[in-house]
C-alpha positions as a Markdown table, in Angstrom:
| # | Residue | x | y | z |
|---|---|---|---|---|
| 1 | Met | 112.4 | 96.9 | 106.0 |
| 2 | Ser | 112.4 | 98.4 | 109.5 |
| 3 | Asp | 114.2 | 101.5 | 108.2 |
| 4 | Ile | 111.1 | 102.2 | 106.1 |
| 5 | Phe | 108.8 | 102.2 | 109.0 |
| 6 | Asp | 111.2 | 104.2 | 111.2 |
| 7 | Glu | 111.1 | 106.9 | 108.5 |
| 8 | Val | 107.4 | 106.9 | 108.4 |
| 9 | Asn | 107.1 | 107.0 | 112.2 |
| 10 | Leu | 109.5 | 110.0 | 112.2 |
| 11 | Thr | 107.2 | 111.7 | 109.6 |
| 12 | Leu | 104.2 | 111.1 | 111.9 |
| 13 | Glu | 106.1 | 112.6 | 114.9 |
| 14 | Asn | 107.0 | 115.6 | 112.9 |
| 15 | Arg | 103.4 | 116.1 | 111.8 |
| 16 | Arg | 102.3 | 116.0 | 115.4 |
| 17 | Ile | 104.9 | 118.5 | 116.4 |
| 18 | Asp | 104.0 | 120.8 | 113.5 |
| 19 | Ser | 100.3 | 120.6 | 114.6 |
| 20 | Glu | 101.2 | 121.5 | 118.2 |
| 21 | Val | 103.4 | 124.4 | 117.0 |
| 22 | Arg | 100.6 | 125.8 | 114.9 |
| 23 | Leu | 98.2 | 125.4 | 117.8 |
| 24 | Gln | 100.4 | 127.4 | 120.1 |
| 25 | Glu | 100.8 | 130.1 | 117.5 |
| 26 | His | 97.0 | 130.2 | 117.1 |
| 27 | Ile | 96.5 | 130.5 | 120.8 |
| 28 | Ala | 99.1 | 133.2 | 121.0 |
| 29 | Gly | 97.1 | 135.1 | 118.4 |
| 30 | Ile | 93.9 | 134.7 | 120.3 |
| 31 | Asn | 95.5 | 136.0 | 123.5 |
| 32 | Gln | 97.0 | 139.0 | 121.7 |
| 33 | Lys | 93.6 | 139.8 | 120.2 |
| 34 | Phe | 91.8 | 139.3 | 123.6 |
| 35 | Pro | 94.2 | 140.4 | 126.4 |
| 36 | Glu | 91.8 | 139.4 | 129.1 |
| 37 | Leu | 92.0 | 135.8 | 128.0 |
| 38 | Gly | 95.8 | 136.0 | 127.8 |
| 39 | Gln | 96.0 | 137.3 | 131.3 |
| 40 | Leu | 93.7 | 134.5 | 132.6 |
| 41 | Glu | 95.8 | 131.9 | 130.8 |
| 42 | Lys | 98.9 | 133.3 | 132.5 |
| 43 | Glu | 97.2 | 133.3 | 136.0 |
| 44 | Ile | 96.0 | 129.7 | 135.5 |
| 45 | Ala | 99.5 | 128.6 | 134.4 |
| 46 | Asp | 101.2 | 130.4 | 137.3 |
| 47 | Leu | 98.8 | 128.8 | 139.8 |
| 48 | Thr | 99.3 | 125.3 | 138.3 |
| 49 | Gln | 103.1 | 125.7 | 138.5 |
| 50 | Asp | 102.8 | 127.0 | 142.1 |
| 51 | Gln | 100.7 | 124.0 | 143.0 |
| 52 | Leu | 103.2 | 121.6 | 141.6 |
| 53 | Leu | 106.2 | 123.2 | 143.3 |
| 54 | Lys | 104.5 | 123.5 | 146.7 |
| 55 | Ser | 103.4 | 119.8 | 146.5 |
| 56 | Leu | 107.0 | 118.8 | 145.8 |
| 57 | Asn | 108.2 | 120.8 | 148.8 |
| 58 | Gly | 105.5 | 119.3 | 151.1 |
| 59 | Glu | 103.6 | 122.6 | 151.5 |
| 60 | Ser | 99.8 | 122.9 | 151.6 |
| 61 | Val | 98.0 | 123.5 | 148.4 |
| 62 | Ala | 94.5 | 123.2 | 149.7 |
| 63 | Asp | 93.4 | 126.6 | 148.4 |
| 64 | Ile | 94.9 | 126.5 | 144.9 |
| 65 | Pro | 92.5 | 124.1 | 143.2 |
| 66 | Glu | 89.5 | 126.3 | 144.1 |
| 67 | Lys | 91.3 | 129.4 | 142.7 |
| 68 | Ile | 92.1 | 127.6 | 139.5 |
| 69 | Glu | 88.5 | 126.5 | 139.1 |
| 70 | Val | 87.2 | 130.0 | 139.5 |
| 71 | Leu | 89.7 | 131.3 | 136.9 |
| 72 | Glu | 88.7 | 128.5 | 134.5 |
| 73 | Glu | 85.0 | 129.3 | 134.8 |
| 74 | Lys | 85.8 | 132.9 | 134.0 |
| 75 | Arg | 87.9 | 131.9 | 131.1 |
| 76 | Ser | 85.1 | 129.7 | 129.7 |
| 77 | Glu | 82.7 | 132.6 | 129.9 |
| 78 | Leu | 85.1 | 134.9 | 128.0 |
| 79 | Arg | 85.7 | 132.3 | 125.3 |
| 80 | Lys | 82.0 | 132.0 | 124.8 |
| 81 | Lys | 81.7 | 135.8 | 124.8 |
| 82 | Tyr | 84.3 | 136.1 | 122.0 |
| 83 | Gly | 82.8 | 133.2 | 120.0 |
| 84 | Leu | 85.6 | 130.7 | 120.7 |
| 85 | Ser | 85.0 | 127.0 | 120.9 |
| 86 | Glu | 87.0 | 123.9 | 122.0 |
| 87 | Glu | 88.1 | 123.5 | 118.4 |
| 88 | Asp | 90.2 | 126.7 | 118.7 |
| 89 | Tyr | 92.3 | 125.0 | 121.4 |
| 90 | Arg | 92.8 | 121.6 | 119.7 |
| 91 | Pro | 95.6 | 120.8 | 117.3 |
| 92 | Val | 94.6 | 120.4 | 113.6 |
| 93 | Pro | 96.2 | 117.2 | 112.4 |
| 94 | Phe | 97.8 | 116.8 | 109.0 |
| 95 | Cys | 95.4 | 113.8 | 108.4 |
| 96 | Ala | 91.9 | 114.1 | 109.7 |
| 97 | Lys | 91.3 | 110.3 | 109.3 |
| 98 | Cys | 94.0 | 109.0 | 111.6 |
| 99 | Lys | 94.8 | 112.2 | 113.6 |
| 100 | Asp | 98.4 | 111.5 | 112.6 |
| 101 | Thr | 98.6 | 108.2 | 114.4 |
| 102 | Gly | 99.0 | 106.3 | 111.1 |
| 103 | Val | 96.3 | 103.8 | 111.8 |
| 104 | Val | 92.5 | 103.7 | 111.5 |
| 105 | Asp | 89.9 | 101.4 | 112.9 |
| 106 | Val | 87.9 | 99.4 | 110.4 |
| 107 | Thr | 85.2 | 96.7 | 110.8 |
| 108 | Glu | 85.9 | 93.3 | 109.4 |
| 109 | Asp | 83.7 | 90.3 | 110.0 |
| 110 | Gly | 82.0 | 92.2 | 112.8 |
| 111 | Lys | 85.3 | 93.0 | 114.6 |
| 112 | Thr | 87.2 | 96.2 | 114.8 |
| 113 | Val | 90.8 | 96.0 | 113.6 |
| 114 | Gln | 93.5 | 98.5 | 112.9 |
| 115 | Arg | 94.8 | 99.1 | 109.4 |
| 116 | Pro | 97.4 | 101.6 | 108.0 |
| 117 | Cys | 95.8 | 104.9 | 107.2 |
| 118 | Ser | 95.7 | 106.0 | 103.5 |
| 119 | Cys | 98.1 | 108.9 | 104.4 |
| 120 | Ile | 100.7 | 106.3 | 105.5 |
| 121 | Cys | 100.1 | 104.1 | 102.5 |
| 122 | Glu | 100.9 | 107.0 | 100.3 |
| 123 | Leu | 104.3 | 107.3 | 102.0 |
| 124 | Leu | 105.0 | 103.5 | 102.1 |
| 125 | Ala | 103.7 | 102.4 | 98.7 |
| 126 | Pro | 106.6 | 103.6 | 96.5 |
| 127 | Thr | 109.2 | 102.0 | 98.7 |
| 128 | Leu | 107.2 | 98.8 | 99.2 |
| 129 | Leu | 106.6 | 98.4 | 95.5 |
| 130 | Ala | 110.2 | 98.8 | 94.7 |
| 131 | Ser | 111.7 | 96.7 | 97.5 |
| 132 | Gly | 109.3 | 93.9 | 96.9 |
| 133 | Gly | 110.1 | 93.6 | 93.2 |
| 134 | Ile | 106.6 | 94.5 | 92.2 |
| 135 | Asn | 107.7 | 97.4 | 90.1 |
| 136 | Lys | 109.2 | 94.8 | 87.7 |
| 137 | Tyr | 105.6 | 94.1 | 86.7 |
| 138 | Pro | 104.2 | 97.6 | 85.8 |
| 139 | Gly | 101.3 | 96.3 | 83.8 |
| 140 | Met | 99.9 | 94.0 | 86.4 |
| 141 | Ser | 97.2 | 95.5 | 88.7 |
| 142 | Phe | 93.6 | 95.0 | 89.4 |
| 143 | Glu | 93.0 | 98.5 | 87.8 |
| 144 | Lys | 94.5 | 97.2 | 84.6 |
| 145 | Gly | 92.8 | 93.9 | 84.8 |
| 146 | Asn | 90.3 | 92.9 | 82.2 |
| 147 | Glu | 87.8 | 90.2 | 83.0 |
| 148 | Ala | 87.1 | 89.9 | 79.3 |
| 149 | Phe | 90.4 | 88.1 | 79.2 |
| 150 | Tyr | 88.7 | 85.1 | 80.8 |
| 151 | Thr | 85.7 | 85.1 | 78.4 |
| 152 | Asn | 86.7 | 81.7 | 77.1 |
| 153 | Asn | 87.9 | 80.6 | 80.5 |
| 154 | Pro | 85.0 | 81.0 | 83.0 |
| 155 | Ala | 86.9 | 78.9 | 85.6 |
| 156 | Gly | 89.9 | 81.1 | 85.4 |
| 157 | Gly | 87.7 | 84.2 | 85.5 |
| 158 | Lys | 86.1 | 83.0 | 88.7 |
| 159 | Val | 89.4 | 82.4 | 90.4 |
| 160 | Tyr | 90.6 | 85.9 | 89.3 |
| 161 | Thr | 87.5 | 87.6 | 90.7 |
| 162 | Ala | 87.8 | 85.7 | 94.0 |
| 163 | Ile | 91.5 | 86.7 | 94.4 |
| 164 | Lys | 90.6 | 90.3 | 93.7 |
| 165 | Thr | 87.9 | 90.3 | 96.3 |
| 166 | Leu | 90.1 | 88.6 | 98.9 |
| 167 | Ala | 92.9 | 91.0 | 98.2 |
| 168 | Glu | 90.7 | 94.1 | 98.6 |
| 169 | His | 89.8 | 92.8 | 102.1 |
| 170 | Leu | 93.4 | 91.9 | 102.8 |
| 171 | Arg | 92.3 | 88.3 | 103.3 |
| 172 | Ile | 94.4 | 86.4 | 100.8 |
| 173 | Pro | 94.9 | 82.8 | 102.1 |
| 174 | Asp | 97.9 | 80.5 | 101.3 |
| 175 | Met | 97.2 | 79.3 | 97.7 |
| 176 | Val | 98.6 | 77.6 | 94.7 |
| 177 | Leu | 97.6 | 78.8 | 91.2 |
| 178 | Phe | 97.9 | 76.1 | 88.6 |
| 179 | Gly | 97.5 | 76.5 | 84.9 |
| 180 | Thr | 99.3 | 76.4 | 81.5 |
| 181 | Ser | 101.2 | 79.4 | 80.4 |
| 182 | Gly | 99.1 | 82.5 | 79.5 |
| 183 | Gln | 96.2 | 81.8 | 81.7 |
| 184 | Gly | 96.7 | 84.8 | 84.0 |
| 185 | Lys | 98.2 | 83.2 | 87.1 |
| 186 | Thr | 101.0 | 85.6 | 87.5 |
| 187 | Phe | 98.8 | 88.6 | 86.7 |
| 188 | Ala | 96.3 | 87.7 | 89.4 |
| 189 | Ala | 99.1 | 87.0 | 92.0 |
| 190 | Val | 101.1 | 90.1 | 91.2 |
| 191 | Ser | 97.9 | 92.3 | 91.3 |
| 192 | Ala | 97.2 | 91.0 | 94.8 |
| 193 | Ala | 100.7 | 91.8 | 95.9 |
| 194 | Arg | 100.5 | 95.2 | 94.4 |
| 195 | Tyr | 97.2 | 95.9 | 96.2 |
| 196 | Tyr | 98.8 | 94.9 | 99.5 |
| 197 | Ala | 101.9 | 97.1 | 99.0 |
| 198 | Glu | 99.7 | 100.1 | 98.0 |
| 199 | His | 97.8 | 99.6 | 101.3 |
| 200 | Gly | 100.9 | 99.7 | 103.5 |
| 201 | Met | 101.4 | 95.9 | 103.8 |
| 202 | Pro | 104.9 | 94.7 | 102.9 |
| 203 | Ser | 104.7 | 92.2 | 100.0 |
| 204 | Met | 107.1 | 90.6 | 97.5 |
| 205 | Val | 107.0 | 89.0 | 94.1 |
| 206 | Ile | 109.9 | 86.7 | 93.2 |
| 207 | Arg | 110.5 | 83.9 | 90.8 |
| 208 | Leu | 111.3 | 80.7 | 92.7 |
| 209 | Ser | 114.5 | 80.4 | 90.7 |
| 210 | Asp | 115.6 | 83.9 | 92.0 |
| 211 | Ala | 114.6 | 83.0 | 95.5 |
| 212 | Gln | 116.7 | 79.9 | 95.3 |
| 213 | Glu | 119.7 | 82.0 | 94.1 |
| 214 | Leu | 119.1 | 84.5 | 96.9 |
| 215 | Met | 119.0 | 81.8 | 99.6 |
| 216 | Met | 122.3 | 80.5 | 98.2 |
| 217 | Glu | 123.9 | 83.9 | 98.3 |
| 218 | Tyr | 122.7 | 84.3 | 101.9 |
| 219 | Arg | 124.3 | 81.0 | 102.9 |
| 220 | Lys | 127.6 | 82.2 | 101.3 |
| 221 | Ile | 127.4 | 85.4 | 103.3 |
| 222 | Val | 126.8 | 83.6 | 106.6 |
| 223 | Gln | 129.8 | 81.3 | 105.9 |
| 224 | Ala | 132.1 | 83.9 | 104.5 |
| 225 | Phe | 135.0 | 85.4 | 106.5 |
| 226 | Tyr | 134.1 | 88.8 | 104.9 |
| 227 | Thr | 131.4 | 90.2 | 102.7 |
| 228 | Ala | 131.1 | 93.8 | 101.4 |
| 229 | Pro | 128.7 | 95.6 | 103.8 |
| 230 | Asp | 126.5 | 96.9 | 101.0 |
| 231 | Lys | 126.0 | 93.4 | 99.5 |
| 232 | Glu | 125.4 | 91.8 | 102.9 |
| 233 | Lys | 122.8 | 94.4 | 103.8 |
| 234 | Arg | 121.0 | 94.0 | 100.4 |
| 235 | Val | 121.0 | 90.2 | 100.4 |
| 236 | Thr | 119.9 | 90.0 | 104.1 |
| 237 | Ala | 117.1 | 92.5 | 103.6 |
| 238 | Leu | 115.7 | 90.5 | 100.6 |
| 239 | Arg | 116.0 | 87.2 | 102.4 |
| 240 | Asp | 114.2 | 88.7 | 105.4 |
| 241 | Leu | 111.5 | 90.0 | 103.2 |
| 242 | Ile | 110.9 | 86.6 | 101.7 |
| 243 | Val | 110.2 | 85.3 | 105.2 |
| 244 | Asn | 108.4 | 88.4 | 106.7 |
| 245 | Ala | 106.4 | 89.9 | 103.9 |
| 246 | Glu | 102.7 | 90.0 | 104.6 |
| 247 | Leu | 102.1 | 88.5 | 101.1 |
| 248 | Leu | 104.8 | 86.6 | 99.2 |
| 249 | Val | 104.3 | 85.5 | 95.5 |
| 250 | Leu | 106.6 | 82.6 | 94.6 |
| 251 | Asp | 106.3 | 82.7 | 90.8 |
| 252 | Asp | 106.9 | 79.9 | 88.3 |
| 253 | Met | 107.5 | 77.1 | 90.7 |
| 254 | Gly | 109.0 | 74.2 | 88.7 |
| 255 | Val | 111.1 | 76.0 | 86.2 |
| 256 | Glu | 114.1 | 76.5 | 88.5 |
| 257 | Ala | 117.1 | 74.2 | 88.3 |
| 258 | Lys | 117.2 | 71.6 | 91.0 |
| 259 | Thr | 120.1 | 71.9 | 93.5 |
| 260 | Pro | 121.1 | 70.0 | 96.6 |
| 261 | Asn | 119.4 | 72.7 | 98.7 |
| 262 | Ser | 116.2 | 73.1 | 96.6 |
| 263 | Glu | 113.9 | 71.2 | 98.8 |
| 264 | Ala | 115.4 | 72.5 | 102.1 |
| 265 | Asp | 115.1 | 76.1 | 100.8 |
| 266 | Ile | 111.4 | 75.7 | 99.9 |
| 267 | Leu | 110.6 | 74.0 | 103.1 |
| 268 | Tyr | 112.4 | 76.8 | 105.1 |
| 269 | Ile | 110.4 | 79.5 | 103.3 |
| 270 | Leu | 107.0 | 77.7 | 103.6 |
| 271 | Asp | 107.5 | 76.7 | 107.2 |
| 272 | Ser | 108.9 | 80.0 | 108.4 |
| 273 | Arg | 106.1 | 82.0 | 106.8 |
| 274 | Ala | 103.5 | 79.5 | 108.2 |
| 275 | Gln | 104.9 | 80.0 | 111.7 |
| 276 | Leu | 104.6 | 83.8 | 111.4 |
| 277 | Gly | 101.1 | 83.6 | 109.9 |
| 278 | Lys | 102.2 | 85.3 | 106.7 |
| 279 | Lys | 100.4 | 84.4 | 103.4 |
| 280 | Thr | 102.0 | 82.9 | 100.2 |
| 281 | Ile | 100.8 | 82.6 | 96.7 |
| 282 | Ile | 102.6 | 80.0 | 94.5 |
| 283 | Thr | 102.1 | 80.0 | 90.7 |
| 284 | Thr | 103.1 | 77.0 | 88.6 |
| 285 | Asn | 102.5 | 75.4 | 85.3 |
| 286 | Tyr | 102.5 | 72.0 | 86.9 |
| 287 | Asp | 99.6 | 70.1 | 88.4 |
| 288 | Ile | 99.6 | 68.9 | 92.0 |
| 289 | Ala | 100.7 | 65.4 | 91.0 |
| 290 | Thr | 103.7 | 66.6 | 89.1 |
| 291 | Leu | 104.7 | 68.9 | 91.9 |
| 292 | Arg | 104.7 | 65.9 | 94.3 |
| 293 | Glu | 106.9 | 64.0 | 91.9 |
| 294 | Arg | 109.3 | 66.9 | 91.4 |
| 295 | Tyr | 109.6 | 68.1 | 95.0 |
| 296 | Gly | 108.9 | 65.1 | 97.1 |
| 297 | Ala | 106.4 | 64.2 | 99.8 |
| 298 | Arg | 107.4 | 66.8 | 102.4 |
| 299 | Val | 106.8 | 69.8 | 100.1 |
| 300 | Tyr | 103.7 | 68.2 | 98.8 |
| 301 | Glu | 102.3 | 67.6 | 102.3 |
| 302 | Arg | 102.8 | 71.2 | 103.2 |
| 303 | Ile | 100.9 | 72.4 | 100.2 |
| 304 | Lys | 98.1 | 69.8 | 100.6 |
| 305 | Arg | 97.7 | 70.6 | 104.3 |
| 306 | Ser | 97.7 | 74.4 | 104.2 |
| 307 | Tyr | 97.2 | 75.7 | 100.7 |
| 308 | Lys | 94.1 | 76.2 | 98.7 |
| 309 | Cys | 94.7 | 75.0 | 95.2 |
| 310 | Tyr | 93.0 | 76.6 | 92.1 |
| 311 | Ser | 93.4 | 75.9 | 88.4 |
| 312 | Leu | 93.1 | 78.8 | 86.0 |
| 313 | Ser | 93.3 | 76.5 | 82.9 |
| 314 | Pro | 90.1 | 76.2 | 80.9 |
| 315 | Lys | 88.1 | 73.2 | 81.7 |
| 316 | Lys | 88.0 | 70.6 | 79.0 |
| 317 | Glu | 84.7 | 69.8 | 77.5 |
| 318 | Gly | 83.4 | 66.2 | 78.0 |
């Protein structure tokens, strides 16, 4: 995952360099058009260099600042005369929003926080969607959502709307989505993960059974005398993403086969992410009581203590 951000940072650096090159070319054109300005720029630069060299040699530079100030005042008058402004001497960034820094300040709950700029999200999104397994669910996004789906299920519709609102503010909490098959649990969860990825936040969607197999593969690699480098890199990257993704969707909890490491793997994932402050959505067809019976008290206590639990199944009348 770090490789992705290294590439983006390189892109930002190249954009800043390009802006500076264009600025210098623009200034050279101004100085060619107005030779007086060009000569002043040279004299100021020469004096500045002379001041630095004399300072390094311990010589007096008392008279140089005043000379530079006089030249700068004359330069300012000429710029005004020729209709030039400060904007003519500032680099024009590729992105006006973030000035090619990659981040913008936004206000959330009365506080100013930094978020990835939309220009960076455009660079990151394709890779984040692919690496996080979200591309496996092409039809699942808030844009493709249809609240009419919940017409006969107001409770499920209310949960879906809440998740959509929370995701759009990048404020998804740890949560468990309960409900029988076909109630929109996975749709809501994947849509949230997609929104995060499209806004530059690493996210991942993985069935718990696949996560379990991945953790098993990782253990084999750690214990093996030799593993093919490509396989080791791929498995390690996916395992790291399970822990470090800003938003992880563990889909279909309860359908995976039980193994001697099932409970330990789940506890490792939940505890590691909790320590890092990363958020997790669990979807399951089971209710909370059945989860406790299947996974034991330790997993149940983690969920009860830290996760908000919502049912998307229609409420029974009476």
